[in-house]
Each structure stands twice: as structure tokens, then as C-alpha cells.
mmCIF file of the N, C-alpha and C atoms, coordinates in Angstrom:
data_MODEL
# 
_entry.id   MODEL 
# 
loop_
_atom_site.group_PDB 
_atom_site.id 
_atom_site.type_symbol 
_atom_site.label_atom_id 
_atom_site.label_alt_id 
_atom_site.label_comp_id 
_atom_site.label_asym_id 
_atom_site.label_entity_id 
_atom_site.label_seq_id 
_atom_site.pdbx_PDB_ins_code 
_atom_site.Cartn_x 
_atom_site.Cartn_y 
_atom_site.Cartn_z 
_atom_site.occupancy 
_atom_site.B_iso_or_equiv 
_atom_site.pdbx_formal_charge 
_atom_site.auth_seq_id 
_atom_site.auth_comp_id 
_atom_site.auth_asym_id 
_atom_site.auth_atom_id 
_atom_site.pdbx_PDB_model_num 
ATOM 1   N N  . MET A 1 1  ? 87.730 150.349 83.295  1.00 0.00 ? 1  MET A N  1 
ATOM 2   C CA . MET A 1 1  ? 88.444 149.586 82.260  1.00 0.00 ? 1  MET A CA 1 
ATOM 3   C C  . MET A 1 1  ? 87.461 147.872 83.300  1.00 0.00 ? 1  MET A C  1 
ATOM 4   N N  . LYS A 1 2  ? 86.856 147.558 82.420  1.00 0.00 ? 2  LYS A N  1 
ATOM 5   C CA . LYS A 1 2  ? 86.225 146.052 82.228  1.00 0.00 ? 2  LYS A CA 1 
ATOM 6   C C  . LYS A 1 2  ? 86.316 145.269 82.186  1.00 0.00 ? 2  LYS A C  1 
ATOM 7   N N  . LYS A 1 3  ? 86.309 144.446 83.844  1.00 0.00 ? 3  LYS A N  1 
ATOM 8   C CA . LYS A 1 3  ? 87.176 143.352 83.672  1.00 0.00 ? 3  LYS A CA 1 
ATOM 9   C C  . LYS A 1 3  ? 86.062 142.356 82.208  1.00 0.00 ? 3  LYS A C  1 
ATOM 10  N N  . THR A 1 4  ? 87.329 141.503 81.306  1.00 0.00 ? 4  THR A N  1 
ATOM 11  C CA . THR A 1 4  ? 85.865 141.073 81.101  1.00 0.00 ? 4  THR A CA 1 
ATOM 12  C C  . THR A 1 4  ? 86.707 138.893 81.616  1.00 0.00 ? 4  THR A C  1 
ATOM 13  N N  . ALA A 1 5  ? 85.451 138.244 81.438  1.00 0.00 ? 5  ALA A N  1 
ATOM 14  C CA . ALA A 1 5  ? 85.809 136.536 82.161  1.00 0.00 ? 5  ALA A CA 1 
ATOM 15  C C  . ALA A 1 5  ? 85.776 136.335 80.803  1.00 0.00 ? 5  ALA A C  1 
ATOM 16  N N  . ILE A 1 6  ? 86.801 135.275 81.353  1.00 0.00 ? 6  ILE A N  1 
ATOM 17  C CA . ILE A 1 6  ? 86.784 134.161 79.987  1.00 0.00 ? 6  ILE A CA 1 
ATOM 18  C C  . ILE A 1 6  ? 86.128 132.700 80.398  1.00 0.00 ? 6  ILE A C  1 
ATOM 19  N N  . PRO A 1 7  ? 85.211 132.433 79.157  1.00 0.00 ? 7  PRO A N  1 
ATOM 20  C CA . PRO A 1 7  ? 84.167 131.561 79.103  1.00 0.00 ? 7  PRO A CA 1 
ATOM 21  C C  . PRO A 1 7  ? 84.948 130.475 79.414  1.00 0.00 ? 7  PRO A C  1 
ATOM 22  N N  . VAL A 1 8  ? 84.485 129.305 79.847  1.00 0.00 ? 8  VAL A N  1 
ATOM 23  C CA . VAL A 1 8  ? 84.883 127.572 79.338  1.00 0.00 ? 8  VAL A CA 1 
ATOM 24  C C  . VAL A 1 8  ? 84.205 127.046 79.063  1.00 0.00 ? 8  VAL A C  1 
ATOM 25  N N  . SER A 1 9  ? 84.065 125.991 78.602  1.00 0.00 ? 9  SER A N  1 
ATOM 26  C CA . SER A 1 9  ? 82.994 125.320 78.648  1.00 0.00 ? 9  SER A CA 1 
ATOM 27  C C  . SER A 1 9  ? 82.219 124.509 79.151  1.00 0.00 ? 9  SER A C  1 
ATOM 28  N N  . ARG A 1 10 ? 80.986 124.007 79.503  1.00 0.00 ? 10 ARG A N  1 
ATOM 29  C CA . ARG A 1 10 ? 80.251 123.251 80.298  1.00 0.00 ? 10 ARG A CA 1 
ATOM 30  C C  . ARG A 1 10 ? 81.124 121.798 80.507  1.00 0.00 ? 10 ARG A C  1 
ATOM 31  N N  . ARG A 1 11 ? 81.472 121.176 79.191  1.00 0.00 ? 11 ARG A N  1 
ATOM 32  C CA . ARG A 1 11 ? 82.002 119.900 79.546  1.00 0.00 ? 11 ARG A CA 1 
ATOM 33  C C  . ARG A 1 11 ? 83.294 120.053 79.566  1.00 0.00 ? 11 ARG A C  1 
ATOM 34  N N  . ALA A 1 12 ? 84.269 121.337 79.879  1.00 0.00 ? 12 ALA A N  1 
ATOM 35  C CA . ALA A 1 12 ? 84.949 121.427 80.384  1.00 0.00 ? 12 ALA A CA 1 
ATOM 36  C C  . ALA A 1 12 ? 85.236 121.671 82.057  1.00 0.00 ? 12 ALA A C  1 
ATOM 37  N N  . LEU A 1 13 ? 84.958 122.313 81.890  1.00 0.00 ? 13 LEU A N  1 
ATOM 38  C CA . LEU A 1 13 ? 84.535 121.943 83.370  1.00 0.00 ? 13 LEU A CA 1 
ATOM 39  C C  . LEU A 1 13 ? 83.519 121.158 84.338  1.00 0.00 ? 13 LEU A C  1 
ATOM 40  N N  . LEU A 1 14 ? 83.294 120.340 83.562  1.00 0.00 ? 14 LEU A N  1 
ATOM 41  C CA . LEU A 1 14 ? 82.664 118.705 83.963  1.00 0.00 ? 14 LEU A CA 1 
ATOM 42  C C  . LEU A 1 14 ? 83.824 118.144 84.213  1.00 0.00 ? 14 LEU A C  1 
ATOM 43  N N  . ALA A 1 15 ? 84.927 118.146 83.434  1.00 0.00 ? 15 ALA A N  1 
ATOM 44  C CA . ALA A 1 15 ? 86.108 117.412 83.245  1.00 0.00 ? 15 ALA A CA 1 
ATOM 45  C C  . ALA A 1 15 ? 86.758 118.088 84.579  1.00 0.00 ? 15 ALA A C  1 
ATOM 46  N N  . ARG A 1 16 ? 87.159 118.676 84.271  1.00 0.00 ? 16 ARG A N  1 
ATOM 47  C CA . ARG A 1 16 ? 88.854 119.547 85.854  1.00 0.00 ? 16 ARG A CA 1 
ATOM 48  C C  . ARG A 1 16 ? 87.401 119.375 87.010  1.00 0.00 ? 16 ARG A C  1 
ATOM 49  N N  . ILE A 1 17 ? 86.188 119.390 87.064  1.00 0.00 ? 17 ILE A N  1 
ATOM 50  C CA . ILE A 1 17 ? 85.610 118.916 88.259  1.00 0.00 ? 17 ILE A CA 1 
ATOM 51  C C  . ILE A 1 17 ? 86.244 117.184 88.357  1.00 0.00 ? 17 ILE A C  1 
ATOM 52  N N  . SER A 1 18 ? 85.865 116.438 88.203  1.00 0.00 ? 18 SER A N  1 
ATOM 53  C CA . SER A 1 18 ? 86.151 115.262 87.715  1.00 0.00 ? 18 SER A CA 1 
ATOM 54  C C  . SER A 1 18 ? 87.559 115.493 88.500  1.00 0.00 ? 18 SER A C  1 
ATOM 55  N N  . ARG A 1 19 ? 88.263 115.730 87.358  1.00 0.00 ? 19 ARG A N  1 
ATOM 56  C CA . ARG A 1 19 ? 90.518 115.714 87.605  1.00 0.00 ? 19 ARG A CA 1 
ATOM 57  C C  . ARG A 1 19 ? 90.447 116.449 89.168  1.00 0.00 ? 19 ARG A C  1 
ATOM 58  N N  . ARG A 1 20 ? 89.320 117.245 89.944  1.00 0.00 ? 20 ARG A N  1 
ATOM 59  C CA . ARG A 1 20 ? 89.653 117.685 90.890  1.00 0.00 ? 20 ARG A CA 1 
ATOM 60  C C  . ARG A 1 20 ? 89.337 116.599 92.357  1.00 0.00 ? 20 ARG A C  1 
ATOM 61  N N  . LEU A 1 21 ? 88.033 116.142 91.981  1.00 0.00 ? 21 LEU A N  1 
ATOM 62  C CA . LEU A 1 21 ? 87.613 115.081 92.734  1.00 0.00 ? 21 LEU A CA 1 
ATOM 63  C C  . LEU A 1 21 ? 87.894 113.444 92.971  1.00 0.00 ? 21 LEU A C  1 
ATOM 64  N N  . ALA A 1 22 ? 89.359 113.271 92.231  1.00 0.00 ? 22 ALA A N  1 
ATOM 65  C CA . ALA A 1 22 ? 90.005 112.679 91.472  1.00 0.00 ? 22 ALA A CA 1 
ATOM 66  C C  . ALA A 1 22 ? 91.090 112.303 92.443  1.00 0.00 ? 22 ALA A C  1 
ATOM 67  N N  . LYS A 1 23 ? 91.373 113.357 92.637  1.00 0.00 ? 23 LYS A N  1 
ATOM 68  C CA . LYS A 1 23 ? 92.381 113.888 93.623  1.00 0.00 ? 23 LYS A CA 1 
ATOM 69  C C  . LYS A 1 23 ? 92.596 113.183 95.227  1.00 0.00 ? 23 LYS A C  1 
ATOM 70  N N  . ASP A 1 24 ? 90.911 113.961 95.588  1.00 0.00 ? 24 ASP A N  1 
ATOM 71  C CA . ASP A 1 24 ? 90.002 113.306 96.706  1.00 0.00 ? 24 ASP A CA 1 
ATOM 72  C C  . ASP A 1 24 ? 89.904 112.307 96.845  1.00 0.00 ? 24 ASP A C  1 
ATOM 73  N N  . GLY A 1 25 ? 89.809 110.761 96.237  1.00 0.00 ? 25 GLY A N  1 
ATOM 74  C CA . GLY A 1 25 ? 88.949 109.821 96.312  1.00 0.00 ? 25 GLY A CA 1 
ATOM 75  C C  . GLY A 1 25 ? 87.729 109.831 96.323  1.00 0.00 ? 25 GLY A C  1 
ATOM 76  N N  . LYS A 1 26 ? 87.345 110.382 94.617  1.00 0.00 ? 26 LYS A N  1 
ATOM 77  C CA . LYS A 1 26 ? 85.640 110.226 94.576  1.00 0.00 ? 26 LYS A CA 1 
ATOM 78  C C  . LYS A 1 26 ? 85.376 110.683 92.766  1.00 0.00 ? 26 LYS A C  1 
ATOM 79  N N  . ALA A 1 27 ? 84.889 110.307 93.120  1.00 0.00 ? 27 ALA A N  1 
ATOM 80  C CA . ALA A 1 27 ? 84.527 110.959 91.273  1.00 0.00 ? 27 ALA A CA 1 
ATOM 81  C C  . ALA A 1 27 ? 82.444 111.907 90.524  1.00 0.00 ? 27 ALA A C  1 
ATOM 82  N N  . LEU A 1 28 ? 81.922 111.994 89.839  1.00 0.00 ? 28 LEU A N  1 
ATOM 83  C CA . LEU A 1 28 ? 81.850 112.734 89.974  1.00 0.00 ? 28 LEU A CA 1 
ATOM 84  C C  . LEU A 1 28 ? 80.741 111.842 89.157  1.00 0.00 ? 28 LEU A C  1 
ATOM 85  N N  . ARG A 1 29 ? 78.929 111.704 89.368  1.00 0.00 ? 29 ARG A N  1 
ATOM 86  C CA . ARG A 1 29 ? 78.238 111.200 87.997  1.00 0.00 ? 29 ARG A CA 1 
ATOM 87  C C  . ARG A 1 29 ? 77.509 112.216 88.013  1.00 0.00 ? 29 ARG A C  1 
ATOM 88  N N  . ALA A 1 30 ? 76.654 111.792 86.577  1.00 0.00 ? 30 ALA A N  1 
ATOM 89  C CA . ALA A 1 30 ? 75.424 112.343 85.778  1.00 0.00 ? 30 ALA A CA 1 
ATOM 90  C C  . ALA A 1 30 ? 74.732 111.879 86.543  1.00 0.00 ? 30 ALA A C  1 
ATOM 91  N N  . ASN A 1 31 ? 73.451 111.904 86.623  1.00 0.00 ? 31 ASN A N  1 
ATOM 92  C CA . ASN A 1 31 ? 71.777 111.360 86.254  1.00 0.00 ? 31 ASN A CA 1 
ATOM 93  C C  . ASN A 1 31 ? 71.586 111.103 85.639  1.00 0.00 ? 31 ASN A C  1 
ATOM 94  N N  . ARG A 1 32 ? 71.834 109.922 85.043  1.00 0.00 ? 32 ARG A N  1 
ATOM 95  C CA . ARG A 1 32 ? 71.050 110.151 83.430  1.00 0.00 ? 32 ARG A CA 1 
ATOM 96  C C  . ARG A 1 32 ? 69.436 109.589 83.373  1.00 0.00 ? 32 ARG A C  1 
ATOM 97  N N  . ALA A 1 33 ? 68.799 108.944 84.286  1.00 0.00 ? 33 ALA A N  1 
ATOM 98  C CA . ALA A 1 33 ? 66.972 109.017 83.733  1.00 0.00 ? 33 ALA A CA 1 
ATOM 99  C C  . ALA A 1 33 ? 66.890 110.141 83.307  1.00 0.00 ? 33 ALA A C  1 
ATOM 100 N N  . ARG A 1 34 ? 65.151 109.685 82.559  1.00 0.00 ? 34 ARG A N  1 
ATOM 101 C CA . ARG A 1 34 ? 64.933 111.277 81.673  1.00 0.00 ? 34 ARG A CA 1 
ATOM 102 C C  . ARG A 1 34 ? 63.852 111.697 82.851  1.00 0.00 ? 34 ARG A C  1 
ATOM 103 N N  . ASP A 1 35 ? 63.221 111.314 83.345  1.00 0.00 ? 35 ASP A N  1 
ATOM 104 C CA . ASP A 1 35 ? 62.587 111.729 84.707  1.00 0.00 ? 35 ASP A CA 1 
ATOM 105 C C  . ASP A 1 35 ? 62.991 111.905 85.465  1.00 0.00 ? 35 ASP A C  1 
ATOM 106 N N  . HIS A 1 36 ? 63.625 112.728 86.275  1.00 0.00 ? 36 HIS A N  1 
ATOM 107 C CA . HIS A 1 36 ? 64.233 112.483 87.478  1.00 0.00 ? 36 HIS A CA 1 
ATOM 108 C C  . HIS A 1 36 ? 63.706 114.634 88.047  1.00 0.00 ? 36 HIS A C  1 
ATOM 109 N N  . ARG A 1 37 ? 63.633 114.966 88.388  1.00 0.00 ? 37 ARG A N  1 
ATOM 110 C CA . ARG A 1 37 ? 62.632 117.026 88.648  1.00 0.00 ? 37 ARG A CA 1 
ATOM 111 C C  . ARG A 1 37 ? 62.909 116.342 90.567  1.00 0.00 ? 37 ARG A C  1 
ATOM 112 N N  . ALA A 1 38 ? 63.005 115.076 91.020  1.00 0.00 ? 38 ALA A N  1 
ATOM 113 C CA . ALA A 1 38 ? 62.750 115.493 92.551  1.00 0.00 ? 38 ALA A CA 1 
ATOM 114 C C  . ALA A 1 38 ? 63.878 114.524 92.428  1.00 0.00 ? 38 ALA A C  1 
ATOM 115 N N  . GLU A 1 39 ? 65.864 114.257 91.964  1.00 0.00 ? 39 GLU A N  1 
ATOM 116 C CA . GLU A 1 39 ? 66.930 114.229 92.581  1.00 0.00 ? 39 GLU A CA 1 
ATOM 117 C C  . GLU A 1 39 ? 67.369 115.261 91.804  1.00 0.00 ? 39 GLU A C  1 
ATOM 118 N N  . PRO A 1 40 ? 68.758 114.518 92.610  1.00 0.00 ? 40 PRO A N  1 
ATOM 119 C CA . PRO A 1 40 ? 69.656 116.259 91.546  1.00 0.00 ? 40 PRO A CA 1 
ATOM 120 C C  . PRO A 1 40 ? 70.434 115.651 90.180  1.00 0.00 ? 40 PRO A C  1 
ATOM 121 N N  . ASP A 1 41 ? 70.602 116.818 89.499  1.00 0.00 ? 41 ASP A N  1 
ATOM 122 C CA . ASP A 1 41 ? 71.688 116.923 88.277  1.00 0.00 ? 41 ASP A CA 1 
ATOM 123 C C  . ASP A 1 41 ? 72.021 115.017 88.678  1.00 0.00 ? 41 ASP A C  1 
ATOM 124 N N  . PHE A 1 42 ? 73.835 115.378 88.950  1.00 0.00 ? 42 PHE A N  1 
ATOM 125 C CA . PHE A 1 42 ? 74.737 115.092 89.504  1.00 0.00 ? 42 PHE A CA 1 
ATOM 126 C C  . PHE A 1 42 ? 75.659 115.065 91.183  1.00 0.00 ? 42 PHE A C  1 
ATOM 127 N N  . TRP A 1 43 ? 76.127 114.284 90.806  1.00 0.00 ? 43 TRP A N  1 
ATOM 128 C CA . TRP A 1 43 ? 76.213 112.955 92.503  1.00 0.00 ? 43 TRP A CA 1 
ATOM 129 C C  . TRP A 1 43 ? 78.123 113.076 92.458  1.00 0.00 ? 43 TRP A C  1 
ATOM 130 N N  . VAL A 1 44 ? 78.248 113.456 93.663  1.00 0.00 ? 44 VAL A N  1 
ATOM 131 C CA . VAL A 1 44 ? 79.853 113.343 93.600  1.00 0.00 ? 44 VAL A CA 1 
ATOM 132 C C  . VAL A 1 44 ? 79.782 112.140 95.055  1.00 0.00 ? 44 VAL A C  1 
ATOM 133 N N  . VAL A 1 45 ? 80.595 110.797 94.966  1.00 0.00 ? 45 VAL A N  1 
ATOM 134 C CA . VAL A 1 45 ? 80.622 109.525 95.298  1.00 0.00 ? 45 VAL A CA 1 
ATOM 135 C C  . VAL A 1 45 ? 82.218 109.221 96.172  1.00 0.00 ? 45 VAL A C  1 
ATOM 136 N N  . ASP A 1 46 ? 81.910 108.739 96.653  1.00 0.00 ? 46 ASP A N  1 
ATOM 137 C CA . ASP A 1 46 ? 83.528 108.112 97.746  1.00 0.00 ? 46 ASP A CA 1 
ATOM 138 C C  . ASP A 1 46 ? 83.626 107.270 96.942  1.00 0.00 ? 46 ASP A C  1 
ATOM 139 N N  . ASP A 1 47 ? 84.797 106.763 95.870  1.00 0.00 ? 47 ASP A N  1 
ATOM 140 C CA . ASP A 1 47 ? 85.350 105.346 96.041  1.00 0.00 ? 47 ASP A CA 1 
ATOM 141 C C  . ASP A 1 47 ? 85.499 104.841 96.904  1.00 0.00 ? 47 ASP A C  1 
ATOM 142 N N  . GLY A 1 48 ? 86.200 105.504 98.194  1.00 0.00 ? 48 GLY A N  1 
ATOM 143 C CA . GLY A 1 48 ? 86.764 104.217 99.009  1.00 0.00 ? 48 GLY A CA 1 
ATOM 144 C C  . GLY A 1 48 ? 85.475 103.555 99.880  1.00 0.00 ? 48 GLY A C  1 
ATOM 145 N N  . MET A 1 49 ? 84.267 104.650 100.325 1.00 0.00 ? 49 MET A N  1 
ATOM 146 C CA . MET A 1 49 ? 82.949 104.755 101.059 1.00 0.00 ? 49 MET A CA 1 
ATOM 147 C C  . MET A 1 49 ? 81.986 103.483 100.164 1.00 0.00 ? 49 MET A C  1 
ATOM 148 N N  . ASN A 1 50 ? 82.001 103.894 98.890  1.00 0.00 ? 50 ASN A N  1 
ATOM 149 C CA . ASN A 1 50 ? 81.288 103.582 97.973  1.00 0.00 ? 50 ASN A CA 1 
ATOM 150 C C  . ASN A 1 50 ? 79.583 104.525 98.613  1.00 0.00 ? 50 ASN A C  1 
ATOM 151 N N  . ALA A 1 51 ? 79.938 106.214 98.651  1.00 0.00 ? 51 ALA A N  1 
ATOM 152 C CA . ALA A 1 51 ? 78.313 106.205 99.060  1.00 0.00 ? 51 ALA A CA 1 
ATOM 153 C C  . ALA A 1 51 ? 79.210 107.489 98.545  1.00 0.00 ? 51 ALA A C  1 
ATOM 154 N N  . VAL A 1 52 ? 77.132 108.073 98.273  1.00 0.00 ? 52 VAL A N  1 
ATOM 155 C CA . VAL A 1 52 ? 77.179 109.741 97.717  1.00 0.00 ? 52 VAL A CA 1 
ATOM 156 C C  . VAL A 1 52 ? 78.022 110.602 99.520  1.00 0.00 ? 52 VAL A C  1 
ATOM 157 N N  . VAL A 1 53 ? 78.091 111.159 98.462  1.00 0.00 ? 53 VAL A N  1 
ATOM 158 C CA . VAL A 1 53 ? 78.621 112.164 99.565  1.00 0.00 ? 53 VAL A CA 1 
ATOM 159 C C  . VAL A 1 53 ? 78.555 113.575 99.659  1.00 0.00 ? 53 VAL A C  1 
ATOM 160 N N  . ASP A 1 54 ? 78.179 114.113 98.318  1.00 0.00 ? 54 ASP A N  1 
ATOM 161 C CA . ASP A 1 54 ? 77.344 115.966 97.535  1.00 0.00 ? 54 ASP A CA 1 
ATOM 162 C C  . ASP A 1 54 ? 76.708 115.137 96.490  1.00 0.00 ? 54 ASP A C  1 
ATOM 163 N N  . SER A 1 55 ? 75.666 116.150 95.794  1.00 0.00 ? 55 SER A N  1 
ATOM 164 C CA . SER A 1 55 ? 75.094 116.110 94.903  1.00 0.00 ? 55 SER A CA 1 
ATOM 165 C C  . SER A 1 55 ? 75.083 118.419 94.838  1.00 0.00 ? 55 SER A C  1 
ATOM 166 N N  . PHE A 1 56 ? 75.034 118.359 93.304  1.00 0.00 ? 56 PHE A N  1 
ATOM 167 C CA . PHE A 1 56 ? 74.030 119.037 92.873  1.00 0.00 ? 56 PHE A CA 1 
ATOM 168 C C  . PHE A 1 56 ? 73.917 119.591 91.405  1.00 0.00 ? 56 PHE A C  1 
ATOM 169 N N  . ASP A 1 57 ? 72.167 120.680 91.045  1.00 0.00 ? 57 ASP A N  1 
ATOM 170 C CA . ASP A 1 57 ? 72.474 120.607 90.172  1.00 0.00 ? 57 ASP A CA 1 
ATOM 171 C C  . ASP A 1 57 ? 72.883 121.612 89.266  1.00 0.00 ? 57 ASP A C  1 
ATOM 172 N N  . GLU A 1 58 ? 72.497 121.386 88.139  1.00 0.00 ? 58 GLU A N  1 
ATOM 173 C CA . GLU A 1 58 ? 72.685 121.645 86.532  1.00 0.00 ? 58 GLU A CA 1 
ATOM 174 C C  . GLU A 1 58 ? 72.900 123.460 86.598  1.00 0.00 ? 58 GLU A C  1 
ATOM 175 N N  . LYS A 1 59 ? 71.989 123.957 86.785  1.00 0.00 ? 59 LYS A N  1 
ATOM 176 C CA . LYS A 1 59 ? 72.454 126.001 87.601  1.00 0.00 ? 59 LYS A CA 1 
ATOM 177 C C  . LYS A 1 59 ? 73.287 125.657 88.356  1.00 0.00 ? 59 LYS A C  1 
ATOM 178 N N  . ASP A 1 60 ? 74.018 125.085 89.396  1.00 0.00 ? 60 ASP A N  1 
ATOM 179 C CA . ASP A 1 60 ? 74.589 124.817 90.630  1.00 0.00 ? 60 ASP A CA 1 
ATOM 180 C C  . ASP A 1 60 ? 75.838 124.598 89.954  1.00 0.00 ? 60 ASP A C  1 
ATOM 181 N N  . ILE A 1 61 ? 76.650 124.671 88.083  1.00 0.00 ? 61 ILE A N  1 
ATOM 182 C CA . ILE A 1 61 ? 77.738 123.766 88.429  1.00 0.00 ? 61 ILE A CA 1 
ATOM 183 C C  . ILE A 1 61 ? 78.748 124.762 88.850  1.00 0.00 ? 61 ILE A C  1 
ATOM 184 N N  . GLU A 1 62 ? 79.000 126.085 88.440  1.00 0.00 ? 62 GLU A N  1 
ATOM 185 C CA . GLU A 1 62 ? 79.683 126.786 88.366  1.00 0.00 ? 62 GLU A CA 1 
ATOM 186 C C  . GLU A 1 62 ? 80.282 127.781 89.735  1.00 0.00 ? 62 GLU A C  1 
ATOM 187 N N  . SER A 1 63 ? 78.911 127.195 90.683  1.00 0.00 ? 63 SER A N  1 
ATOM 188 C CA . SER A 1 63 ? 78.875 127.521 92.002  1.00 0.00 ? 63 SER A CA 1 
ATOM 189 C C  . SER A 1 63 ? 80.034 126.571 92.477  1.00 0.00 ? 63 SER A C  1 
ATOM 190 N N  . PHE A 1 64 ? 79.951 124.874 92.390  1.00 0.00 ? 64 PHE A N  1 
ATOM 191 C CA . PHE A 1 64 ? 80.512 123.867 92.970  1.00 0.00 ? 64 PHE A CA 1 
ATOM 192 C C  . PHE A 1 64 ? 81.259 123.442 92.277  1.00 0.00 ? 64 PHE A C  1 
ATOM 193 N N  . ALA A 1 65 ? 82.202 124.499 91.782  1.00 0.00 ? 65 ALA A N  1 
ATOM 194 C CA . ALA A 1 65 ? 83.125 124.500 90.917  1.00 0.00 ? 65 ALA A CA 1 
ATOM 195 C C  . ALA A 1 65 ? 84.074 125.424 91.398  1.00 0.00 ? 65 ALA A C  1 
ATOM 196 N N  . ARG A 1 66 ? 83.686 126.333 91.795  1.00 0.00 ? 66 ARG A N  1 
ATOM 197 C CA . ARG A 1 66 ? 84.543 127.570 92.305  1.00 0.00 ? 66 ARG A CA 1 
ATOM 198 C C  . ARG A 1 66 ? 84.367 127.051 94.054  1.00 0.00 ? 66 ARG A C  1 
ATOM 199 N N  . GLU A 1 67 ? 83.756 126.264 94.555  1.00 0.00 ? 67 GLU A N  1 
ATOM 200 C CA . GLU A 1 67 ? 84.331 125.564 95.810  1.00 0.00 ? 67 GLU A CA 1 
ATOM 201 C C  . GLU A 1 67 ? 85.424 124.672 95.631  1.00 0.00 ? 67 GLU A C  1 
ATOM 202 N N  . LEU A 1 68 ? 85.477 123.737 94.684  1.00 0.00 ? 68 LEU A N  1 
ATOM 203 C CA . LEU A 1 68 ? 86.646 123.051 94.528  1.00 0.00 ? 68 LEU A CA 1 
ATOM 204 C C  . LEU A 1 68 ? 88.131 123.630 94.303  1.00 0.00 ? 68 LEU A C  1 
ATOM 205 N N  . ASP A 1 69 ? 88.058 125.224 93.494  1.00 0.00 ? 69 ASP A N  1 
ATOM 206 C CA . ASP A 1 69 ? 88.970 125.519 93.558  1.00 0.00 ? 69 ASP A CA 1 
ATOM 207 C C  . ASP A 1 69 ? 88.973 124.886 91.396  1.00 0.00 ? 69 ASP A C  1 
ATOM 208 N N  . ALA A 1 70 ? 88.178 124.505 91.051  1.00 0.00 ? 70 ALA A N  1 
ATOM 209 C CA . ALA A 1 70 ? 87.988 124.075 89.599  1.00 0.00 ? 70 ALA A CA 1 
ATOM 210 C C  . ALA A 1 70 ? 87.947 125.780 88.419  1.00 0.00 ? 70 ALA A C  1 
ATOM 211 N N  . LEU A 1 71 ? 87.802 126.514 88.896  1.00 0.00 ? 71 LEU A N  1 
ATOM 212 C CA . LEU A 1 71 ? 87.221 127.326 87.896  1.00 0.00 ? 71 LEU A CA 1 
ATOM 213 C C  . LEU A 1 71 ? 88.180 128.475 88.880  1.00 0.00 ? 71 LEU A C  1 
ATOM 214 N N  . ALA A 1 72 ? 89.195 129.445 88.071  1.00 0.00 ? 72 ALA A N  1 
ATOM 215 C CA . ALA A 1 72 ? 89.625 130.672 88.538  1.00 0.00 ? 72 ALA A CA 1 
ATOM 216 C C  . ALA A 1 72 ? 88.414 131.793 88.531  1.00 0.00 ? 72 ALA A C  1 
ATOM 217 N N  . PRO A 1 73 ? 89.138 133.471 89.292  1.00 0.00 ? 73 PRO A N  1 
ATOM 218 C CA . PRO A 1 73 ? 87.749 133.639 90.144  1.00 0.00 ? 73 PRO A CA 1 
ATOM 219 C C  . PRO A 1 73 ? 87.951 135.073 88.099  1.00 0.00 ? 73 PRO A C  1 
ATOM 220 N N  . PHE A 1 74 ? 89.514 135.396 87.498  1.00 0.00 ? 74 PHE A N  1 
ATOM 221 C CA . PHE A 1 74 ? 88.661 134.973 86.290  1.00 0.00 ? 74 PHE A CA 1 
ATOM 222 C C  . PHE A 1 74 ? 87.862 134.194 84.922  1.00 0.00 ? 74 PHE A C  1 
ATOM 223 N N  . GLU A 1 75 ? 87.902 133.098 85.386  1.00 0.00 ? 75 GLU A N  1 
ATOM 224 C CA . GLU A 1 75 ? 86.619 132.734 84.458  1.00 0.00 ? 75 GLU A CA 1 
ATOM 225 C C  . GLU A 1 75 ? 85.351 132.126 84.876  1.00 0.00 ? 75 GLU A C  1 
ATOM 226 N N  . LYS A 1 76 ? 84.416 131.502 83.809  1.00 0.00 ? 76 LYS A N  1 
ATOM 227 C CA . LYS A 1 76 ? 83.405 131.556 83.614  1.00 0.00 ? 76 LYS A CA 1 
ATOM 228 C C  . LYS A 1 76 ? 81.933 130.136 83.444  1.00 0.00 ? 76 LYS A C  1 
ATOM 229 N N  . LEU A 1 77 ? 81.176 130.302 83.615  1.00 0.00 ? 77 LEU A N  1 
ATOM 230 C CA . LEU A 1 77 ? 80.706 129.027 83.082  1.00 0.00 ? 77 LEU A CA 1 
ATOM 231 C C  . LEU A 1 77 ? 80.387 130.022 81.781  1.00 0.00 ? 77 LEU A C  1 
ATOM 232 N N  . ALA A 1 78 ? 80.924 128.890 80.356  1.00 0.00 ? 78 ALA A N  1 
ATOM 233 C CA . ALA A 1 78 ? 80.066 129.104 79.543  1.00 0.00 ? 78 ALA A CA 1 
ATOM 234 C C  . ALA A 1 78 ? 78.259 129.702 78.493  1.00 0.00 ? 78 ALA A C  1 
ATOM 235 N N  . LYS A 1 79 ? 78.225 130.517 78.733  1.00 0.00 ? 79 LYS A N  1 
ATOM 236 C CA . LYS A 1 79 ? 76.623 130.335 79.044  1.00 0.00 ? 79 LYS A CA 1 
ATOM 237 C C  . LYS A 1 79 ? 76.071 129.964 77.049  1.00 0.00 ? 79 LYS A C  1 
ATOM 238 N N  . GLY A 1 80 ? 75.002 129.326 76.862  1.00 0.00 ? 80 GLY A N  1 
ATOM 239 C CA . GLY A 1 80 ? 74.888 129.119 75.219  1.00 0.00 ? 80 GLY A CA 1 
ATOM 240 C C  . GLY A 1 80 ? 75.402 128.342 74.481  1.00 0.00 ? 80 GLY A C  1 
ATOM 241 N N  . VAL A 1 81 ? 76.047 127.339 74.945  1.00 0.00 ? 81 VAL A N  1 
ATOM 242 C CA . VAL A 1 81 ? 77.093 126.933 74.508  1.00 0.00 ? 81 VAL A CA 1 
ATOM 243 C C  . VAL A 1 81 ? 76.237 125.172 73.914  1.00 0.00 ? 81 VAL A C  1 
ATOM 244 N N  . VAL A 1 82 ? 76.221 125.128 72.878  1.00 0.00 ? 82 VAL A N  1 
ATOM 245 C CA . VAL A 1 82 ? 75.356 122.785 72.870  1.00 0.00 ? 82 VAL A CA 1 
ATOM 246 C C  . VAL A 1 82 ? 76.479 122.671 72.182  1.00 0.00 ? 82 VAL A C  1 
ATOM 247 N N  . GLU A 1 83 ? 76.745 121.950 72.929  1.00 0.00 ? 83 GLU A N  1 
ATOM 248 C CA . GLU A 1 83 ? 77.770 120.844 73.284  1.00 0.00 ? 83 GLU A CA 1 
ATOM 249 C C  . GLU A 1 83 ? 76.432 119.152 72.551  1.00 0.00 ? 83 GLU A C  1 
ATOM 250 N N  . PRO A 1 84 ? 77.838 118.565 72.058  1.00 0.00 ? 84 PRO A N  1 
ATOM 251 C CA . PRO A 1 84 ? 76.998 117.118 71.710  1.00 0.00 ? 84 PRO A CA 1 
ATOM 252 C C  . PRO A 1 84 ? 76.775 116.382 73.104  1.00 0.00 ? 84 PRO A C  1 
# 
């Protein structure tokens, strides 16, 4: 019997990551620069130190969420969903 993973939208996953980080006094910040190829897509900022403590790219959202336990083992990032 094949196990089916439940898809979670990108927007919902980023919200989960943000809520998980907030418990530790951290915040998720997105890179909004138009041409940022040399920079990461997201930064994790420690509010207390006002410093970047981690970063990750768009392709690593799912693995970063798993590290934070923001994504259950039976869930996966939905692919091909266009969000505003």
C-alpha cells in the first residue's frame, strides 16, 4: 500500500515556520530585492540580538521546515501551486 503525503501550500508552510521561529524569539524575513542571485531568499533574524542567525533559499523551504518540526513526516510542500 502506497502512503500518500498530504500537500501543504507554500504560504501555509512559511506561516508555520514563522510561528515556530516566534516561539524562540526569531523572525522570518524574505529577500525582496529584484536581483539577489548572490543572496539567500529568506533570513532568520534573532529579535533580541537584531542579527541574522540563519538563511535559506526557496528550494530549501521544505527541508528547513522539517528541521524546525513545522512539517509532519506525512506532509509535503505542494508543487505547482500558484499563490498571489
